[in-house]
Each structure stands twice: as C-alpha cells, then as structure tokens.
MARDREN-481255 format. One record per residue: chain; y, x, z of N, C-alpha, C in turn; residue in one letter. Coordinates in Angstrom, 2 decimals. Last residue first. Layout:
REM MARDREN-481255
+--------+---------+---------+---------+---------+---------+---------+---------+---------+---------+--------+
: chaine :     n_v :     n_u :     n_w :    ca_v :    ca_u :    ca_w :     c_v :     c_u :     c_w : residu :
+--------+---------+---------+---------+---------+---------+---------+---------+---------+---------+--------+
:      A :       Y :       X :       Z :       Y :       X :       Z :       Y :       X :       Z :      a :
...
+--------+---------+---------+---------+---------+---------+---------+---------+---------+---------+--------+
//
This chain:
REM MARDREN-481255
+--------+---------+---------+---------+---------+---------+---------+---------+---------+---------+--------+
: chaine :     n_v :     n_u :     n_w :    ca_v :    ca_u :    ca_w :     c_v :     c_u :     c_w : residu :
+--------+---------+---------+---------+---------+---------+---------+---------+---------+---------+--------+
:      A :   10.49 :    1.31 :   18.96 :   10.37 :    0.87 :   20.37 :    9.62 :   -0.42 :   20.42 :      k :
:      A :   10.33 :    4.31 :   16.90 :   10.25 :    2.87 :   17.15 :   10.26 :    2.59 :   18.65 :      v :
:      A :   11.22 :    6.63 :   14.41 :   11.18 :    6.33 :   15.84 :   11.23 :    4.82 :   16.04 :      t :
:      A :    9.80 :    8.43 :   11.93 :   10.30 :    7.09 :   12.22 :   10.11 :    6.78 :   13.70 :      i :
:      A :    8.55 :   10.83 :   11.61 :   10.02 :   10.82 :   11.47 :   10.63 :    9.46 :   11.80 :      a :
:      A :    5.85 :   10.36 :   11.64 :    6.43 :   11.07 :   12.80 :    7.96 :   11.08 :   12.76 :      r :
:      A :    5.56 :    9.25 :    9.15 :    5.30 :    8.40 :   10.33 :    5.88 :    9.04 :   11.58 :      a :
:      A :    5.98 :   11.53 :    7.59 :    6.97 :   10.45 :    7.57 :    6.79 :    9.52 :    8.77 :      l :
:      A :    3.66 :   12.95 :    8.19 :    4.98 :   13.54 :    8.45 :    6.06 :   12.47 :    8.49 :      a :
:      A :    1.61 :   11.19 :    7.30 :    1.75 :   11.52 :    8.71 :    3.13 :   12.07 :    9.04 :      t :
:      A :    2.78 :    8.88 :    4.73 :    2.03 :   10.02 :    5.24 :    2.37 :   10.31 :    6.70 :      d :
:      A :    2.31 :    5.40 :    4.08 :    3.18 :    6.53 :    4.39 :    2.35 :    7.66 :    4.98 :      i :
:      A :    2.05 :    2.64 :    2.07 :    1.28 :    3.74 :    2.63 :    2.25 :    4.90 :    2.86 :      s :
:      A :    3.10 :   -0.70 :    2.70 :    3.34 :    0.62 :    2.14 :    2.44 :    1.63 :    2.82 :      y :
:      A :    3.53 :   -4.16 :    2.07 :    2.74 :   -3.08 :    2.68 :    2.97 :   -1.79 :    1.92 :      r :
:      A :    5.84 :   -6.71 :    3.02 :    5.28 :   -5.82 :    2.01 :    4.52 :   -4.71 :    2.74 :      a :
:      A :    7.22 :   -8.18 :    4.95 :    6.12 :   -8.82 :    4.22 :    5.59 :   -8.01 :    3.05 :      d :
:      A :    8.94 :   -6.14 :    6.09 :    9.44 :   -7.28 :    5.32 :    8.37 :   -7.89 :    4.42 :      k :
:      A :    6.40 :   -3.86 :    6.24 :    7.85 :   -4.00 :    6.42 :    8.29 :   -5.14 :    5.53 :      i :
:      A :    3.52 :   -2.46 :    7.44 :    4.08 :   -3.69 :    6.91 :    5.55 :   -3.74 :    7.28 :      s :
:      A :    1.70 :    0.52 :    6.55 :    2.63 :   -0.24 :    7.39 :    3.08 :   -1.50 :    6.66 :      v :
:      A :   -0.91 :    2.71 :    6.85 :   -0.39 :    1.61 :    6.04 :    0.46 :    0.75 :    6.96 :      i :
:      A :   -0.72 :    6.30 :    7.37 :   -1.00 :    4.92 :    7.78 :   -0.43 :    3.94 :    6.77 :      c :
:      A :   -2.31 :    9.39 :    6.88 :   -1.13 :    8.68 :    7.36 :   -1.48 :    7.29 :    7.83 :      g :
:      A :   -4.71 :   10.52 :    6.16 :   -3.50 :   11.13 :    5.63 :   -2.21 :   10.46 :    6.10 :      s :
:      A :   -6.58 :    8.89 :    7.40 :   -6.57 :   10.32 :    7.69 :   -5.26 :   10.97 :    7.28 :      r :
:      A :   -4.93 :    5.88 :    8.56 :   -5.72 :    6.63 :    7.59 :   -5.70 :    8.10 :    7.99 :      l :
:      A :   -4.61 :    2.78 :   10.21 :   -4.46 :    4.24 :   10.24 :   -5.41 :    4.86 :    9.23 :      r :
:      A :   -2.99 :   -0.26 :    9.37 :   -4.21 :    0.55 :    9.43 :   -3.87 :    2.02 :    9.44 :      r :
:      A :   -0.55 :   -1.45 :   10.00 :   -1.69 :   -2.28 :    9.66 :   -2.99 :   -1.50 :    9.85 :      i :
:      A :    2.08 :   -1.24 :   12.06 :    1.06 :   -0.39 :   11.47 :   -0.17 :   -1.25 :   11.26 :      v :
:      A :    5.11 :   -2.89 :   11.42 :    3.77 :   -2.98 :   11.99 :    2.86 :   -2.00 :   11.29 :      t :
:      A :    8.54 :   -3.44 :   12.18 :    7.53 :   -2.71 :   11.41 :    6.20 :   -2.80 :   12.14 :      i :
:      A :   11.84 :   -4.85 :   12.01 :   10.48 :   -4.85 :   12.54 :    9.52 :   -4.12 :   11.60 :      p :
:      A :   14.91 :   -3.02 :   12.14 :   13.95 :   -3.77 :   11.32 :   12.55 :   -3.72 :   11.96 :      e :
:      A :   16.62 :   -1.35 :   13.51 :   16.59 :   -2.75 :   13.87 :   15.57 :   -3.59 :   13.13 :      g :
:      A :   17.18 :    0.97 :   10.90 :   17.35 :    0.62 :   12.31 :   17.37 :   -0.90 :   12.51 :      d :
:      A :   14.86 :    0.57 :    8.12 :   16.10 :    1.02 :    8.73 :   16.20 :    0.47 :   10.14 :      y :
:      A :   13.23 :   -0.08 :    5.49 :   12.91 :    0.73 :    6.66 :   14.21 :    1.33 :    7.22 :      c :
:      A :   13.47 :   -1.30 :    3.10 :   13.73 :   -2.11 :    4.28 :   13.42 :   -1.38 :    5.57 :      g :
:      A :   13.39 :    0.20 :    0.87 :   12.16 :   -0.52 :    1.21 :   12.34 :   -1.45 :    2.40 :      l :
:      A :   15.85 :    1.42 :    0.95 :   15.62 :    0.44 :   -0.11 :   14.34 :   -0.37 :    0.12 :      s :
:      A :   15.38 :    3.20 :    3.05 :   16.33 :    2.11 :    3.25 :   16.11 :    1.02 :    2.20 :      f :
:      A :   13.69 :    4.99 :    1.75 :   13.18 :    4.18 :    2.86 :   14.08 :    2.98 :    3.13 :      l :
:      A :   15.57 :    6.08 :   -0.05 :   14.39 :    5.38 :   -0.54 :   13.81 :    4.47 :    0.54 :      f :
:      A :   17.34 :    7.32 :    1.71 :   17.84 :    6.24 :    0.85 :   16.67 :    5.42 :    0.30 :      a :
:      A :   15.60 :    9.25 :    2.77 :   16.19 :    8.25 :    3.66 :   16.73 :    7.06 :    2.86 :      e :
:      A :   15.10 :   10.76 :    0.49 :   14.00 :   10.05 :    1.14 :   14.54 :    8.96 :    2.05 :      l :
:      A :   17.68 :   11.78 :    0.09 :   17.05 :   10.98 :   -0.95 :   15.89 :   10.15 :   -0.38 :      e :
:      A :   18.13 :   13.31 :    2.38 :   18.96 :   12.14 :    2.12 :   18.34 :   11.21 :    1.08 :      d :
:      A :   16.08 :   14.76 :    4.59 :   16.14 :   14.50 :    3.16 :   16.91 :   13.20 :    2.89 :      d :
:      A :   15.67 :   14.91 :    7.24 :   16.76 :   15.74 :    6.73 :   17.00 :   15.48 :    5.24 :      k :
:      A :   15.07 :   12.05 :    9.22 :   14.65 :   12.93 :    8.14 :   15.86 :   13.68 :    7.62 :      t :
:      A :   14.50 :    9.76 :   11.28 :   14.98 :   11.12 :   11.45 :   14.40 :   12.04 :   10.37 :      d :
:      A :   15.45 :    6.67 :   11.80 :   14.67 :    7.39 :   10.80 :   15.26 :    8.80 :   10.77 :      v :
:      A :   15.21 :    4.60 :   14.72 :   15.87 :    5.62 :   13.91 :   14.89 :    6.18 :   12.89 :      a :
:      A :   13.97 :    2.24 :   15.52 :   15.15 :    2.69 :   16.25 :   15.93 :    3.70 :   15.40 :      v :
:      A :   12.20 :   -0.57 :   14.50 :   12.65 :    0.77 :   14.12 :   13.95 :    1.08 :   14.85 :      i :
:      A :   10.00 :   -2.24 :   16.62 :   11.32 :   -2.24 :   16.00 :   11.73 :   -0.81 :   15.71 :      t :
:      A :    6.62 :   -3.48 :   16.09 :    7.61 :   -2.61 :   16.75 :    8.94 :   -2.75 :   16.01 :      y :
:      A :    3.66 :   -5.31 :   16.52 :    4.97 :   -5.24 :   15.88 :    5.92 :   -4.39 :   16.74 :      k :
:      A :    0.31 :   -4.16 :   16.18 :    1.40 :   -4.59 :   17.06 :    2.74 :   -4.38 :   16.38 :      r :
:      A :   -1.62 :   -3.04 :   14.52 :   -1.51 :   -4.49 :   14.62 :   -0.41 :   -5.01 :   15.50 :      g :
:      A :   -2.21 :   -0.02 :   16.36 :   -2.39 :   -0.83 :   15.15 :   -2.22 :   -2.31 :   15.45 :      e :
:      A :    0.26 :    1.57 :   18.35 :   -1.00 :    0.84 :   18.29 :   -1.06 :    0.00 :   17.01 :      e :
:      A :    1.95 :    4.72 :   17.61 :    1.85 :    3.31 :   17.99 :    0.44 :    2.74 :   17.80 :      v :
:      A :    2.49 :    7.32 :   16.77 :    1.89 :    7.12 :   18.09 :    1.59 :    5.67 :   18.45 :      d :
:      A :    3.83 :    7.27 :   14.35 :    2.53 :    7.93 :   14.38 :    1.77 :    7.61 :   15.68 :      f :
:      A :    6.29 :    6.31 :   14.96 :    5.36 :    5.39 :   14.31 :    3.94 :    5.96 :   14.31 :      l :
:      A :    7.13 :    7.64 :   18.22 :    7.19 :    7.60 :   16.76 :    6.16 :    6.62 :   16.21 :      t :
:      A :    9.11 :    6.65 :   21.04 :    7.85 :    7.05 :   20.44 :    7.99 :    6.94 :   18.93 :      m :
+--------+---------+---------+---------+---------+---------+---------+---------+---------+---------+--------+
//
C-alpha cells in the first residue's frame, strides 16, 4: 500500500520510494525517507499529508505520498 492509503497516527515502514526523479529521490533520502525507515502520517490535508520521519515533521503532496510504498 502507499502512504496515501494509510491510517493517521499509525507507524509504518517504508518499503520503497518509486519516483522517476533522481533529484527528488536524493532529497527524500536526505530527509531520512528510505527503505526500512519508520514513517507516520500525522495529519491528512487536502493537498497531501504531514508525516513524521526521524522525529521531524514534513508536509508532502498527494503525488509524493502515492510514490512511497509502506507496510
């Protein structure tokens, strides 16, 4: 399932980041968004969601949330 489909407040593990943009993938990696890392959706927004990665919060858009596969 993707990050777009998950339940708020529950911790998931990132399985893959499926984006064709190498620069975006490198940026996400620098934030700590990579395979095996825990991630939590804190709040859903109309334009995306707020996630928690490594004790930091980030706002990501819907397209990016759909590119992050979690379990």
